[in-house]
C-alpha positions as CSV (number, residue, x, y, z in Angstrom):
1,M,46.5,-55.1,27.9
2,R,48.1,-54.2,24.6
3,V,51.8,-53.8,23.7
4,I,53.2,-50.5,22.4
5,P,55.4,-51.7,19.6
6,S,58.1,-49.1,19.9
7,S,58.9,-50.0,23.5
8,G,57.2,-53.2,24.5
9,E,55.4,-51.5,27.3
10,Q,51.8,-52.6,27.9
11,I,48.8,-50.4,28.4
12,P,45.1,-51.2,28.9
13,A,43.1,-51.5,25.7
14,I,40.3,-49.3,27.0
15,G,41.2,-45.7,27.7
16,M,39.1,-42.6,28.0
17,G,38.6,-39.4,26.0
18,S,37.8,-36.0,27.4
19,W,36.2,-34.1,24.5
20,L,33.0,-32.4,25.8
21,T,32.8,-34.7,28.9
22,F,35.5,-32.8,30.8
23,S,34.9,-29.4,29.4
24,I,32.7,-28.2,32.3
25,S,32.5,-25.2,34.5
26,L,35.1,-25.2,37.3
27,D,32.5,-23.5,39.5
28,D,30.1,-26.5,39.1
29,D,31.0,-28.5,42.3
30,E,28.5,-31.3,41.5
31,A,29.9,-31.8,38.0
32,L,33.5,-31.7,39.3
33,D,32.6,-34.3,41.9
34,E,31.2,-36.5,39.2
35,R,34.4,-36.3,37.2
36,V,36.5,-37.2,40.2
37,A,34.3,-40.3,40.7
38,I,34.6,-41.2,37.0
39,L,38.4,-40.8,36.9
40,R,38.9,-42.6,40.2
41,R,36.7,-45.5,39.0
42,F,38.4,-45.5,35.6
43,L,41.8,-46.0,37.2
44,A,40.5,-48.5,39.8
45,H,39.1,-50.7,37.0
46,G,42.4,-50.9,35.3
47,G,42.1,-47.9,33.0
48,G,45.2,-46.1,31.8
49,M,45.2,-43.7,28.8
50,L,43.4,-40.4,29.4
51,D,43.4,-38.4,26.2
52,S,42.8,-34.6,25.9
53,S,43.8,-31.6,23.9
54,P,44.0,-27.8,24.1
55,M,41.1,-27.8,21.7
56,Y,38.8,-29.3,24.3
57,G,37.9,-26.0,26.1
58,V,38.8,-26.2,29.8
59,A,39.1,-30.0,29.8
60,Q,42.8,-30.0,30.6
61,E,42.2,-27.6,33.5
62,V,39.4,-29.8,34.8
63,I,41.6,-32.9,34.5
64,G,44.3,-31.2,36.5
65,T,41.8,-30.2,39.2
66,V,40.4,-33.7,39.3
67,L,43.9,-35.3,39.5
68,K,44.7,-33.2,42.6
69,R,41.7,-34.7,44.3
70,I,42.7,-38.3,43.6
71,D,45.3,-39.5,46.1
72,D,46.6,-42.3,43.9
73,H,46.6,-42.0,40.1
74,K,49.0,-44.8,39.6
75,G,48.5,-46.4,36.1
76,L,47.5,-43.1,34.5
77,F,48.9,-42.8,30.9
78,S,48.7,-39.1,30.2
79,A,48.1,-38.2,26.5
80,T,47.4,-34.8,25.1
81,K,48.2,-32.8,21.9
82,V,49.7,-29.7,20.5
83,W,47.2,-27.7,18.5
84,T,48.7,-24.5,17.1
85,T,51.1,-23.3,14.5
86,G,54.8,-22.3,14.9
87,N,57.6,-23.8,17.0
88,R,57.5,-21.2,19.7
89,Q,53.7,-21.3,20.1
90,G,53.7,-25.1,20.1
91,F,56.3,-25.2,22.9
92,L,54.4,-22.6,25.0
93,Q,51.1,-24.5,24.5
94,M,52.6,-27.8,25.6
95,E,54.1,-26.2,28.7
96,D,50.8,-24.7,29.5
97,S,49.2,-28.2,29.1
98,R,51.7,-29.6,31.5
99,L,51.0,-27.0,34.1
100,L,47.2,-27.5,33.7
101,W,47.5,-31.2,34.2
102,G,49.9,-30.7,37.1
103,L,52.4,-33.3,35.8
104,N,56.2,-33.3,35.4
105,G,55.8,-34.6,31.8
106,F,53.4,-36.4,29.5
107,D,53.4,-40.0,28.5
108,L,52.3,-39.1,25.0
109,M,52.3,-35.9,23.0
110,Q,50.4,-35.8,19.7
111,V,50.1,-33.4,16.9
112,H,46.3,-32.7,16.8
113,N,44.7,-33.2,13.4
114,L,48.2,-32.9,11.8
115,L,48.2,-29.1,12.3
116,D,51.7,-27.9,11.3
117,W,53.1,-31.4,11.9
118,Q,56.3,-30.5,9.9
119,T,57.2,-28.0,12.6
120,H,56.0,-29.9,15.7
121,L,57.3,-33.4,15.1
122,P,61.0,-32.4,15.3
123,T,60.2,-30.6,18.6
124,L,58.5,-33.7,19.9
125,Y,61.4,-35.9,19.0
126,N,63.7,-33.6,20.9
127,L,61.4,-33.6,23.9
128,K,61.3,-37.4,23.8
129,Q,65.1,-37.6,23.7
130,E,65.3,-35.2,26.7
131,G,62.8,-37.3,28.7
132,D,60.1,-34.6,28.8
133,I,57.7,-36.9,27.0
134,R,57.8,-40.6,26.5
135,Y,56.0,-41.1,23.1
136,V,55.3,-39.1,20.0
137,G,52.1,-39.3,17.9
138,V,49.8,-37.6,15.4
139,T,46.0,-37.6,15.2
140,T,43.1,-37.3,12.8
141,S,39.4,-37.8,13.3
142,H,36.1,-38.0,11.3
143,G,38.0,-40.0,8.6
144,R,39.8,-36.8,7.4
145,R,43.2,-36.4,5.7
146,H,44.0,-40.1,5.4
147,D,46.3,-39.6,2.5
148,E,48.5,-37.1,4.4
149,L,48.4,-39.4,7.5
150,I,49.6,-42.3,5.4
151,H,52.5,-40.3,4.1
152,I,53.5,-39.3,7.7
153,M,53.2,-42.9,8.9
154,K,55.5,-44.1,6.1
155,T,58.1,-41.4,6.6
156,Q,58.2,-40.5,10.3
157,P,59.3,-42.6,13.3
158,L,56.0,-42.4,15.2
159,D,55.2,-44.2,18.4
160,F,51.4,-43.6,18.1
161,V,48.8,-42.7,15.6
162,Q,45.2,-41.8,16.4
163,F,42.2,-42.0,14.0
164,T,38.5,-42.9,13.8
165,Y,37.3,-46.5,13.6
166,N,34.1,-48.1,14.6
167,M,31.6,-50.7,13.3
168,L,30.1,-48.3,10.8
169,D,33.2,-46.3,9.9
170,R,35.7,-48.9,8.7
171,E,37.8,-47.1,6.1
172,A,40.8,-47.5,8.3
173,E,40.7,-51.2,7.6
174,Q,41.9,-50.6,4.1
175,T,45.3,-49.0,4.7
176,L,45.7,-47.3,8.0
177,L,45.4,-50.3,10.3
178,P,47.6,-52.7,8.2
179,L,50.2,-49.9,7.7
180,A,50.3,-49.3,11.5
181,K,50.9,-52.9,12.1
182,D,53.6,-53.2,9.5
183,R,55.4,-50.0,10.7
184,G,55.1,-51.0,14.4
185,I,53.0,-48.0,15.3
186,A,50.6,-48.1,18.2
187,V,47.0,-47.2,17.3
188,I,44.5,-45.2,19.4
189,I,40.9,-45.3,18.2
190,N,38.7,-42.2,18.6
191,R,34.9,-41.9,18.0
192,P,34.4,-45.6,18.8
193,F,30.7,-45.0,19.3
194,R,30.4,-42.5,16.5
195,R,29.7,-39.9,19.1
196,G,26.7,-41.8,20.3
197,G,25.4,-42.6,16.8
198,L,25.8,-46.3,17.2
199,F,23.7,-46.3,20.3
200,N,21.0,-44.2,18.6
201,R,20.9,-46.7,15.8
202,F,21.0,-50.0,17.7
203,E,19.9,-49.5,21.3
204,R,16.3,-50.2,20.5
205,H,17.4,-53.7,19.3
206,R,18.3,-56.5,21.6
207,L,21.8,-57.9,21.7
208,P,22.0,-61.2,19.8
209,E,22.0,-64.2,22.1
210,W,25.4,-65.3,20.9
211,A,26.9,-62.0,22.2
212,G,27.4,-63.9,25.5
213,E,30.0,-66.1,23.8
214,I,32.3,-63.0,23.8
215,D,31.2,-61.9,27.3
216,C,29.1,-59.0,26.0
217,Q,26.1,-57.9,28.1
218,N,25.4,-54.5,26.5
219,W,26.0,-52.6,23.3
220,A,29.0,-50.7,24.6
221,Q,30.9,-53.9,25.1
222,F,29.8,-55.2,21.7
223,F,31.0,-52.1,19.9
224,L,34.3,-51.8,21.9
225,K,35.2,-55.5,21.7
226,F,34.9,-55.3,17.9
227,I,37.4,-52.5,17.9
228,I,40.0,-53.8,20.3
229,S,39.9,-57.3,18.8
230,H,41.5,-55.9,15.6
231,P,45.2,-57.0,15.8
232,A,46.5,-53.5,14.9
233,V,44.5,-51.6,17.6
234,T,46.3,-50.7,20.8
235,C,43.6,-48.6,22.6
236,A,40.1,-47.2,22.2
237,I,39.2,-44.0,24.0
238,P,35.4,-43.7,24.5
239,A,34.3,-40.6,26.5
240,T,31.6,-40.6,29.1
241,S,30.3,-38.4,31.9
242,Q,28.3,-41.2,33.6
243,L,29.6,-43.9,36.0
244,A,27.1,-46.5,34.6
245,H,28.5,-46.0,31.1
246,L,32.0,-46.1,32.3
247,R,31.5,-49.5,33.9
248,Q,30.1,-50.8,30.6
249,N,33.1,-49.4,28.7
250,M,35.7,-50.8,31.1
251,A,34.0,-54.2,31.0
252,A,34.9,-54.5,27.4
253,G,38.5,-54.9,28.5
254,Y,37.7,-58.2,30.2
255,G,36.7,-61.7,29.1
256,V,36.7,-63.3,25.7
257,L,37.5,-61.2,22.6
258,P,36.0,-62.1,19.2
259,D,38.1,-63.9,16.7
260,E,38.0,-63.1,13.0
261,A,35.0,-65.3,12.3
262,M,33.1,-63.7,15.2
263,R,34.0,-60.2,14.1
264,Q,32.5,-61.0,10.7
265,K,29.4,-62.4,12.4
266,M,29.1,-59.1,14.4
267,L,29.4,-57.1,11.3
268,D,26.8,-59.1,9.5
269,Y,24.4,-58.6,12.4
270,V,24.7,-54.8,12.5
271,E,24.5,-54.5,8.7
272,S,21.4,-56.7,8.4
């Protein structure tokens, strides 16, 4: 569990993204059944944050359909984004997202890739004050627009920020992660597996024997434990469409986490 600095609330350190994995045909009964099983298992294993966006095709509609088929989704931390320009269009898009999910309101609303953030953030602050959303955030990905993100983090009362960080993409260690910790902003990490690139590079290699010291039995745990062991990280959101992979991801939230010396040892191993 990790603490959201602005409130003191705790959420699980392993969440789940929905880019590509939930953008499926609503007429594909088998695929829908698989998503029901995945989300049900995610919540049963202590998962919380489910992150989506209007950009992700029909992912939000699929999520809403799946949630209707899950009797108890207690523990769900609903997170989505506004991804348009203009105040009116932003409000309409967020309302559409709420209807698609089938919720009364969202836990977290984020400005996707900083699009028209100057317009949307005041709206989100008002929605938070009115109780329609609980937290406000902004997002980037692929290591883009860090200078603008830093400016926003320094000048806006954000609850959350989302950006890319993994064992090969570590630019965030220079400024973003320390700044988030100093400013009391919760951090969501996207692309924790570099969209599968880490597995493509390392899965042909055996885990080091000493990985057992931090309760890692597979590469997914290894990669995720490195991320969530950073003191500024609140939650990582790997995406998957396979139950076996979900189990591996969720297992990273249990057991021993690497300390700073072990984190360096992990880096040395992947860079060797």
